[in-house]
C-alpha positions in Angstrom: 285.0 191.7 133.6 285.9 190.5 137.1 284.5 187.3 138.5 280.7 187.8 139.2 280.4 185.0 141.8 281.6 185.8 145.3 281.7 183.5 148.3 277.9 183.2 148.3 276.5 183.8 144.9 276.2 187.0 142.9 275.5 190.0 145.1 275.3 193.8 144.8 273.1 196.9 144.9 269.8 195.9 143.2 269.1 197.7 139.9 272.7 199.1 139.9 275.1 196.2 140.2 272.5 193.5 140.1 270.2 194.4 137.2 267.2 192.6 135.7 269.3 192.1 132.6 272.1 190.4 134.6 269.6 188.3 136.5 267.9 187.1 133.3 271.2 186.4 131.5 272.7 184.5 134.5 269.5 182.4 134.8 269.6 181.4 131.1 273.3 180.5 131.5 272.6 178.5 134.7 269.8 176.7 132.8 272.2 175.7 130.1 274.8 174.5 132.6 272.7 172.9 135.4 269.7 171.6 133.4 271.8 170.0 130.7 271.9 166.6 132.4 268.1 166.5 132.8 267.6 167.4 129.1 270.0 164.7 128.0 268.2 162.2 130.2 265.1 162.9 128.3 263.0 164.7 130.9 261.9 168.3 131.0 264.2 170.3 133.3 262.6 172.0 136.4 263.8 174.8 138.7 262.6 175.9 142.1 262.7 179.7 142.5 262.3 181.5 145.9 263.2 184.9 147.4 263.3 187.0 150.5 260.9 189.9 151.0 263.1 192.7 149.6 261.2 195.0 147.2 263.8 194.4 144.5 263.2 190.7 144.8 259.9 191.2 142.9 261.5 192.4 139.7 264.5 190.2 140.0 262.3 187.1 140.5 260.4 188.1 137.3 263.7 188.3 135.4 265.0 185.0 136.7 261.7 183.2 135.9 261.6 184.7 132.4 265.2 183.6 131.8 264.6 180.0 133.0 261.4 179.6 131.1 262.9 181.1 127.9 265.6 178.4 128.1 263.0 175.6 128.3 263.0 175.1 132.0 259.7 174.6 133.9 259.6 176.9 137.0 258.1 176.1 140.4 257.8 179.6 142.0 257.7 179.1 145.8 257.6 182.8 146.8 259.0 184.2 150.0 260.8 181.3 151.8 264.3 180.9 153.5 267.3 180.0 151.5 267.5 176.5 153.2 263.8 175.9 152.2 264.7 176.5 148.5 267.7 174.2 148.9 265.5 171.5 150.6 262.7 171.8 148.0 265.1 171.6 145.1 266.2 168.2 146.4 262.8 167.0 147.7 261.1 167.8 144.4 263.8 166.3 142.2 264.4 169.7 140.5 267.5 170.2 138.3 268.4 173.5 139.9 267.2 176.0 142.5 267.5 179.8 142.6 267.3 182.0 145.7 267.1 185.8 145.5 268.5 187.3 148.7 271.4 189.3 150.1 271.2 187.5 153.4 272.1 189.9 156.3 272.9 192.8 153.9 270.9 196.0 154.1 267.7 196.3 152.0 269.2 198.1 148.9 271.3 195.0 148.2 270.1 191.7 146.7 271.7 188.6 145.4 271.3 185.4 143.3 272.3 182.1 144.6 272.0 178.9 142.5 271.7 175.3 143.8 272.5 172.2 141.8 270.4 169.1 141.7 269.8 167.8 145.2 269.9 171.3 146.7 273.7 171.5 146.9 275.7 174.7 146.7 277.7 175.0 143.4 281.3 174.1 143.2 283.7 176.8 141.9 284.0 175.1 138.5 280.2 175.2 138.0 280.1 178.9 138.9 282.9 179.5 136.4 281.1 177.5 133.7 277.9 179.6 134.2 280.0 182.8 134.0 281.7 181.5 130.8 278.3 180.7 129.1 276.9 184.1 130.3 279.9 186.0 128.9 279.8 184.1 125.5 276.2 185.1 124.9 276.6 188.6 126.4 279.3 189.3 123.8 277.2 188.2 120.8 276.8 184.5 120.6 273.1 183.8 120.3 271.1 181.7 122.8 269.6 178.4 121.8 266.0 179.3 122.2 263.1 176.8 122.3 259.8 177.8 120.7 256.2 176.5 120.9 255.7 173.7 123.4 259.5 173.8 124.1 259.3 176.9 126.3 259.2 176.5 130.1 255.9 176.7 132.0 255.6 178.7 135.3 253.6 177.4 138.3 253.1 178.9 141.8 254.1 176.0 144.2 252.2 177.1 147.3 252.7 173.7 148.9 256.4 174.5 149.4 255.6 176.3 152.8 253.9 173.3 154.4 256.3 170.8 152.9 259.3 172.6 154.3 257.7 173.1 157.8 256.7 169.4 157.9 260.3 168.4 157.1 261.6 170.6 160.0 259.2 169.0 162.5 259.9 165.5 161.3 263.6 165.7 162.0 263.3 167.1 165.5 264.4 164.7 168.2 261.7 165.8 170.6 258.9 168.3 171.0 259.2 171.8 172.6 256.2 171.6 174.9 256.6 173.8 178.0 259.1 176.2 176.4 258.5 179.9 175.8 260.5 181.2 172.9 261.0 184.7 171.4 261.7 184.7 167.6 263.3 187.6 165.8 262.7 187.1 162.1 264.6 190.2 160.8 261.5 191.1 158.8 262.9 188.5 156.5 262.3 185.2 154.7 261.4 183.2 157.8 258.7 185.6 159.1 256.0 183.0 158.5 258.0 179.7 158.5 259.8 180.0 161.8 256.9 180.9 164.0 254.8 178.2 162.4 257.5 175.5 162.9 258.1 176.4 166.6 254.3 176.5 167.3 253.7 173.1 165.6 256.6 171.7 167.7 254.8 172.7 170.8 256.5 175.9 171.9 254.7 179.1 173.2 255.9 181.6 170.6 256.4 185.4 170.9 257.4 186.9 167.6 259.2 190.2 166.8 260.6 191.5 163.5 258.1 189.5 161.5 256.3 192.2 159.6 258.2 192.5 156.3 257.1 195.4 154.0 259.9 194.9 151.4 261.9 197.8 152.9 262.6 196.9 156.5 264.6 193.6 156.2 267.5 193.5 158.7 266.7 197.0 159.8 267.8 197.1 163.5 266.7 193.6 164.1 267.7 190.0 163.4 271.0 188.2 164.0 273.0 191.4 163.3 271.1 193.5 165.8 270.3 191.4 169.0 269.3 194.3 171.3 265.5 194.0 170.6 265.6 190.2 171.1 267.5 190.5 174.4 265.0 193.0 175.7 262.0 190.9 174.5 263.3 187.7 176.1 263.7 189.3 179.5 260.4 191.2 179.2 258.3 188.1 178.3 260.2 185.8 180.8 261.0 183.5 177.9 263.3 180.5 178.2 265.3 181.6 175.1 265.3 183.7 172.1 266.3 182.9 168.5 267.4 185.4 165.8 267.7 184.8 162.1 269.1 186.9 159.3 267.2 188.0 156.2 267.3 184.7 154.4 267.3 182.6 157.6 270.4 180.5 156.8 271.9 181.5 160.2 270.8 181.5 163.8 272.1 183.2 167.0 270.4 182.8 170.4 269.8 184.6 173.6 269.4 182.9 177.0 266.8 183.7 179.6 268.9 186.5 181.2 269.3 188.2 177.8 272.9 187.1 177.1 274.0 186.3 173.6 274.7 182.7 172.6 276.9 182.7 169.5 277.5 180.1 166.8 280.4 178.5 168.6 278.3 177.9 171.7 275.4 176.6 169.6 277.7 174.2 167.9 279.1 173.0 171.3 275.6 172.3 172.6 274.5 170.5 169.4 277.7 168.5 169.2 277.3 167.1 172.7 273.5 166.4 172.1 274.3 164.6 168.8 277.1 162.6 170.4 274.8 161.5 173.2 272.2 160.4 170.6 274.9 158.6 168.6 274.4 160.8 165.5 277.7 162.8 165.6 279.6 161.2 162.8 283.1 160.3 163.8 282.6 162.2 167.1 283.8 165.2 165.1 282.6 168.8 164.5 283.9 171.1 161.7 284.4 174.8 162.3 286.6 177.7 160.9 289.9 179.0 162.1 288.0 182.0 163.5 286.1 179.9 166.1 286.8 181.0 169.6 289.7 179.1 171.3 287.3 178.4 174.1 285.3 176.2 171.7 288.4 174.2 170.8 289.3 173.8 174.4 285.8 172.7 175.3 285.7 170.1 172.5 289.1 168.7 173.6 287.9 168.4 177.2 284.7 166.6 176.1 286.5 164.2 173.8 285.0 165.6 170.5 287.4 166.0 167.6 287.6 169.4 165.9 288.4 169.9 162.2 289.1 173.6 161.3 288.8 175.2 157.8 289.3 178.5 156.2 286.7 181.2 156.9 283.4 180.7 155.1 280.5 178.2 155.5 281.3 176.8 152.0 284.7 175.6 153.3 283.0 174.1 156.3 280.6 172.2 154.0 283.4 171.0 151.7 285.3 169.5 154.6 282.1 167.9 156.0 281.3 166.3 152.6 284.9 165.3 152.0 285.3 163.4 155.3 281.7 162.3 156.0 281.1 164.5 159.0 277.6 165.6 160.0 277.9 168.8 162.0 279.8 172.1 161.3 279.4 175.8 161.4 280.7 179.3 162.1 280.7 181.7 165.0 278.3 183.9 163.0 275.6 181.3 163.3 275.8 179.4 160.1 275.3 175.8 161.4 275.0 172.9 159.0 273.4 169.6 160.1 274.2 167.5 157.1 271.8 164.7 157.9 268.8 167.1 157.5 270.0 170.0 155.4 272.4 170.7 152.5 273.2 174.2 153.7 273.1 176.3 156.9 269.5 176.4 158.2 268.7 178.9 160.9 265.2 177.6 161.7 266.4 174.0 162.0 269.3 175.1 164.2 267.0 177.1 166.5 264.6 174.2 166.7 267.3 171.7 167.6 268.8 174.1 170.2 265.4 174.5 171.8 264.8 170.8 171.6 268.0 170.2 173.7 266.7 172.7 176.3 263.3 170.9 176.4 264.8 167.4 176.6 267.3 168.1 179.3 265.3 170.5 181.5 268.4 172.6 181.7 268.6 176.3 180.9 270.3 177.5 177.7 272.9 179.4 179.8 273.7 176.1 181.6 274.0 174.2 178.4 276.1 176.9 176.7 278.4 177.0 179.7 280.1 173.9 178.4 282.5 176.4 176.7 283.9 179.7 178.0 284.3 182.3 175.3 287.9 183.7 175.7 288.3 187.4 175.0 289.0 188.0 171.3 290.5 191.1 169.8 290.5 191.8 166.0 292.6 194.6 164.5 292.5 195.5 160.8 295.8 196.8 159.4 295.2 198.6 156.1 297.5 199.6 153.2 300.0 196.8 153.6 301.4 194.1 151.2 299.1 191.2 152.4 300.9 188.8 150.0 303.9 188.7 152.3 302.1 187.6 155.5 303.5 184.1 155.2 307.0 185.0 154.0 308.1 187.9 156.3 310.7 186.7 158.8 310.2 189.7 161.0 306.4 189.0 161.2 307.0 185.2 161.8 309.4 186.0 164.7 306.8 188.4 166.3 304.0 185.8 166.0 306.2 183.1 167.6 307.0 185.5 170.5 303.4 186.3 171.0 302.3 182.7 171.0 305.0 181.9 173.6 303.7 184.7 175.8 300.0 183.6 175.5 300.7 179.9 176.1 298.0 177.3 175.8 295.2 179.6 176.7 295.8 182.1 173.9 296.0 182.2 170.1 297.2 184.4 167.3 295.8 184.4 163.8 296.9 186.7 160.9 294.6 186.7 157.9 295.0 188.6 154.6 291.7 190.1 153.5 290.2 188.4 150.5 288.9 191.7 149.0 290.9 194.6 150.5 294.7 195.5 150.9 294.7 194.8 154.6 295.7 192.1 157.1 293.5 191.1 160.0 295.2 190.5 163.3 293.2 188.3 165.7 294.4 187.6 169.3 292.7 185.5 172.0 293.8 185.4 175.6 292.3 184.6 179.0 292.6 188.3 179.8 291.2 191.0 177.5 293.9 193.5 178.4 296.6 191.0 177.4 294.8 190.3 174.2 294.6 194.0 173.3 298.2 194.5 174.2 299.5 191.6 172.1 297.2 192.5 169.2 298.4 196.1 169.2 302.1 195.0 169.2 301.5 192.6 166.3 299.6 195.3 164.3 302.6 197.6 164.7 304.9 194.8 163.3 302.5 194.2 160.4 302.7 197.9 159.5 306.5 198.0 159.7 307.2 194.7 158.1 304.6 194.8 155.3 303.9 198.5 154.8 
């Protein structure tokens, strides 16, 4: 069997790839791995379990809760809440583990299981591997260690989780949002109640779209992957800005008053300067991936903010932040991590902090985001090539060197083997879109000839 865990938990088509049996078995395995420390310390282990509104989340939640309780873990069921809320509550309530059922921005038929360790932290690879190992052992015949009588876990609906999380969001805001009009697109997802409540409590006038989840409409033509509705609504209502989340609200994109998209790089730039001004930007450094726009890097250099770049994926951003003690990082896609207040990307928190900066400065979002200029970026996927030779091909290395010389300091080339497919991604940035397309096309041809 291949590795179950991907870059963000276990994910697949619900009731086909991700079955009730798999959810139950993984939960028991996670209980054995993540709750062992609590058991050995002499206290009864506890888990926080939440989900997004997908219809499949109902039966998968039942399977997860059954698995945990059967392994002797008490369960606090928090219902429909964002992924970062489950992470926060896992830490705030001193739980031994957290479980979130969501496939994030994926379409409704998909679902996923994400585990959090004590403190609400994402699992390291070795912990995921250990859970898979325990799951495989018992799946192939080794019996579970099953408590009986008073040893089985108890299940409680923890309705206070909603207010506790919203109160946390409000408490960490640097200032209120009075006088701002904000349109929120909740993607018919996990933040459909949380985000409007938090923005309203913070003082904003709130217009909400995409906040009527029925279990089937999550991410359907709305949210951070489909900004058209939000752009139109911001202009129609004369709002100061718009905020879009994905299905589990761990990411945030924005729209300015004119209906222009503000991506994760621009949000990071605005927050980096705000935090530096407040003296809370640790090491005057921000962490981003190699896919961040070159315009972001140039802007940070100009503003005197150090930039640390990682491999693509918010988990790698988080690892670098923890390893070096930095407090702000994120991705172009809108995963923004403010480590002083969250253990993972938090779309609602990000949106609140962005709006707070607009309110505090009296400047428009367009003006604030103008600190960086997004350079044209062209991405070409080259399929059916030997991606393992990207770093060793002399022909390809020479072509990249020539392209970089042509682009100069205002351009960039990045070749990236796909992690899941036999293809190479060619990304080129340049001050001129036609130049970027031309260089990307030439490099794609070299990739085909050199690696095909």
